C-alpha positions in Angstrom: 99.7 136.3 111.0 100.1 133.1 108.8 98.4 129.9 110.1 100.6 127.0 111.1 99.5 124.7 108.9 100.4 120.9 108.6 102.7 121.7 105.5 104.5 124.0 107.3 105.1 122.2 110.1 106.1 118.9 108.3 108.7 121.1 106.1 109.8 122.6 109.3 110.3 119.1 111.0 112.2 118.0 107.8 114.9 120.8 107.9 114.9 120.4 111.6 116.1 116.8 111.6 117.9 116.8 108.4 119.8 119.9 109.3 119.5 120.8 105.2 116.7 122.3 102.9 118.2 120.2 100.4 117.7 117.1 102.3 114.7 118.2 103.8 113.1 118.8 100.1 113.7 115.0 99.1 112.0 114.3 102.1 109.0 116.5 101.8 108.8 115.8 98.1 109.5 119.6 97.0 111.8 121.7 95.3 114.3 123.2 97.7 112.9 127.1 96.7 109.7 125.9 98.0 110.9 124.5 101.1 112.8 127.8 101.8 109.9 129.8 101.1 107.8 127.7 103.5 110.6 128.1 106.2 110.2 132.3 105.6 106.7 132.2 105.9 106.6 130.4 109.1 109.4 132.6 110.5 107.2 135.5 109.4 104.7 134.1 111.3 106.3 134.0 114.5 108.2 137.1 114.1 111.4 135.5 114.7 114.1 133.4 113.1 113.8 129.5 113.4 117.1 128.8 112.0 120.6 130.0 111.7 122.1 129.6 108.2 125.5 128.0 108.4 127.9 127.3 105.7 127.1 123.7 105.6 123.4 123.3 106.3 121.4 124.8 109.4 120.8 124.9 113.0 117.8 125.6 114.9 117.8 128.8 117.0 116.6 128.8 120.6 112.9 129.7 119.0 113.5 126.8 116.5 114.3 124.5 119.4 110.9 125.5 121.3 108.8 124.7 118.4 110.1 121.4 117.3 108.2 119.3 119.9 105.1 120.8 119.2 106.2 120.3 115.3 107.1 117.0 115.9 103.6 116.2 118.1 101.4 118.1 115.3 102.8 116.1 112.6 102.3 112.8 114.5 98.9 113.6 115.2 98.1 114.2 111.7 99.5 111.2 110.3 97.7 108.8 113.3 94.2 110.5 112.2 95.2 109.4 108.6 95.7 106.1 109.2 92.7 105.7 111.8 90.3 107.0 109.0 91.7 105.1 106.2 91.6 101.8 108.0 88.8 99.5 107.0 86.3 99.4 110.9 86.7 96.4 112.8 84.5 94.7 114.9 83.7 91.6 117.1 85.6 89.6 119.8 89.4 89.2 120.1 91.0 87.4 123.0 94.6 87.7 123.8 97.5 86.3 126.7 100.2 88.4 127.7 103.0 87.8 129.6 103.3 89.7 132.9 106.4 91.0 132.5 104.8 93.4 129.9 101.6 94.1 131.3 103.1 97.4 132.7 105.4 98.2 130.0 104.7 97.4 126.1 101.3 96.2 125.7 98.8 98.2 128.0 99.5 101.5 125.6 99.2 99.4 122.4 95.9 97.7 123.3 94.4 100.5 124.5 95.4 102.4 121.4 93.8 99.8 119.3 90.2 100.1 121.5 90.5 103.6 120.8 90.5 103.3 116.8 88.5 100.2 116.6 86.0 100.8 119.5 83.5 97.8 118.2 86.1 95.2 118.6 85.7 93.9 122.1 89.5 93.2 123.2 89.6 90.4 126.4 93.3 90.0 127.9 94.6 87.2 130.0 97.6 87.9 131.6 99.4 84.6 132.4 102.8 82.5 131.9 103.8 80.9 129.0 102.5 77.5 130.0 98.8 78.5 130.4 99.0 80.7 127.5 100.0 77.6 125.5 97.1 75.6 126.7 94.9 78.2 126.3 95.6 78.3 122.9 95.0 74.6 122.4 92.0 75.3 124.2 90.3 77.7 121.7 90.3 80.2 124.9 92.2 82.8 123.2 93.2 84.1 120.0 96.7 85.4 120.2 99.1 84.6 122.8 102.5 86.8 123.2 104.8 84.2 125.0 108.4 83.5 126.0 109.8 80.6 123.7 113.4 78.9 125.3 113.0 75.9 122.3 114.1 78.3 119.7 111.2 76.2 117.4 111.2 77.1 113.9 108.4 78.7 111.9 107.5 81.1 115.1 106.7 84.5 114.4 109.4 86.2 116.7 108.5 89.8 118.1 112.1 90.5 119.8 114.6 88.7 121.9 114.7 90.1 125.6 116.9 88.4 127.8 115.9 87.5 131.2 119.2 88.9 133.6 119.8 88.8 137.5 119.1 92.5 138.7 119.7 94.2 141.9 118.7 97.7 143.5 121.7 100.3 143.2 121.0 101.5 146.7 120.8 98.4 148.6 123.3 96.2 146.6 122.0 92.8 147.7 124.1 90.9 145.4 126.7 91.1 147.9 125.0 89.3 150.6 125.9 85.7 150.9 123.7 83.5 150.8 122.2 85.3 147.9 118.3 86.7 148.7 116.4 86.0 145.6 113.0 86.8 144.4 111.2 83.6 142.6 108.3 82.7 141.0 106.1 80.2 143.5 104.1 78.4 140.4 107.0 78.0 137.9 108.9 75.4 136.2 111.2 77.8 134.6 112.4 79.1 137.7 114.0 75.9 138.6 115.2 74.7 135.4 116.8 78.1 134.3 117.1 81.0 136.9 118.0 79.1 140.0 120.0 76.5 138.1 122.1 79.5 136.5 123.1 80.3 140.5 123.9 76.6 140.8 126.3 76.3 138.1 128.0 79.3 139.1 128.1 78.0 142.7 126.2 81.0 144.0 124.5 80.3 147.2 121.0 81.4 147.5 118.0 81.4 149.2 114.6 82.1 148.6 113.8 85.8 150.1 110.7 86.7 148.0 107.8 84.5 146.5 105.2 85.4 144.3 103.4 85.3 141.1 104.1 88.2 138.9 106.9 89.9 137.6 105.5 92.9 139.1 106.0 91.7 142.2 109.6 90.6 141.5 110.3 94.4 140.4 108.8 95.6 143.7 111.3 93.4 145.6 114.2 94.6 144.0 113.4 98.2 144.3 112.8 97.8 148.1 116.2 95.9 148.4 114.8 92.5 149.5 115.6 90.4 147.1 117.9 89.8 143.9 115.2 88.9 141.0 115.3 87.4 137.5 113.6 90.2 135.2 113.4 90.7 131.4 116.1 93.2 130.3 113.6 95.8 129.2 111.7 95.6 132.4 114.5 96.7 134.5 113.2 99.5 137.2 114.5 102.8 137.8 117.0 102.6 140.5 118.2 98.9 139.6 120.5 97.5 137.2 121.5 94.4 135.5 123.7 91.9 136.9 126.7 91.0 134.5 129.6 88.4 134.3 131.7 91.4 135.6 129.7 90.9 138.8 129.9 87.0 139.0 126.3 86.8 137.5 125.5 84.6 134.3 122.3 85.9 131.7 119.5 83.4 132.5 118.4 83.1 129.1 117.9 84.5 125.7 114.5 83.5 125.1 112.7 85.0 122.1 109.3 86.7 122.7 107.1 85.3 119.9 103.3 85.6 119.0 101.2 82.6 118.5 98.0 82.1 116.9 94.9 79.8 117.2 94.6 77.8 114.4 91.1 77.5 114.6 90.0 80.8 113.4 90.9 84.4 111.8 89.5 87.5 111.4 90.0 90.9 110.6 90.2 92.2 114.2 92.6 89.4 114.9 95.0 90.2 112.0 94.8 94.0 113.3 95.6 93.2 117.1 98.2 91.1 115.9 99.7 93.9 113.8 99.3 96.4 116.9 101.1 93.7 118.9 104.3 93.5 116.2 104.4 97.6 116.5 104.4 97.6 119.8 107.3 95.0 120.2 109.1 96.9 117.4 111.4 99.1 119.7 112.6 96.3 121.5 113.4 94.2 118.3 116.2 96.3 117.5 117.4 97.6 113.9 
């Protein structure tokens, strides 16, 4: 049996994703005949065809469909290992502030992956609202901060734009009640200046049905049918949906998610973590 080495996996993956041996050859930097030979070797090794030859290109067989996720995992792990081994080892402390909105979604995986790649770096995470994060930067208590910026200040490094919207449970439909039961932050000027004001401007009567200090608690309140809550669009939980203008609800804000730095110092570890944060938010940034 021929081993399923990385070159075979990469060529198979290129053909599967492009649907063409010619295009796959361009992607992997080989000749068309070399790629065709690799696919034949792989099919001989497995004893079954992986592609159906068509007048225009190729299509995966059921056996090829079965192999596809494994090929993606293998090549991804190899790429990750190559990057990790080429990277200069980092060490030293890094302090980062993150908003609660992304503490369960975007950032945990990224921060965990960074810690695994750089075990000598001591990462300290502070989870808080944007205003305290800004004060912490000014007080030299953190090195990096991911915060919401509603001022559209020029010169900021924008990670993404993730609008805040009103969210309701699909099952409970609390948005149909009058007055509207809402979930709010108990210690946030933002709720007063943006969330509640957006309802007042629409003439929507509301009552505070749930108060808390974390967006995670607001998501629980929405899922349970206790309240309609303001949430970042990317963090809407399963079983819930955004309330749009068609429902009579305005978008609350289009605040930018920005990365701010402590100007007092820099290090390779801080720069490395900053790049990890950028990559974590790239899927939310769009094309």
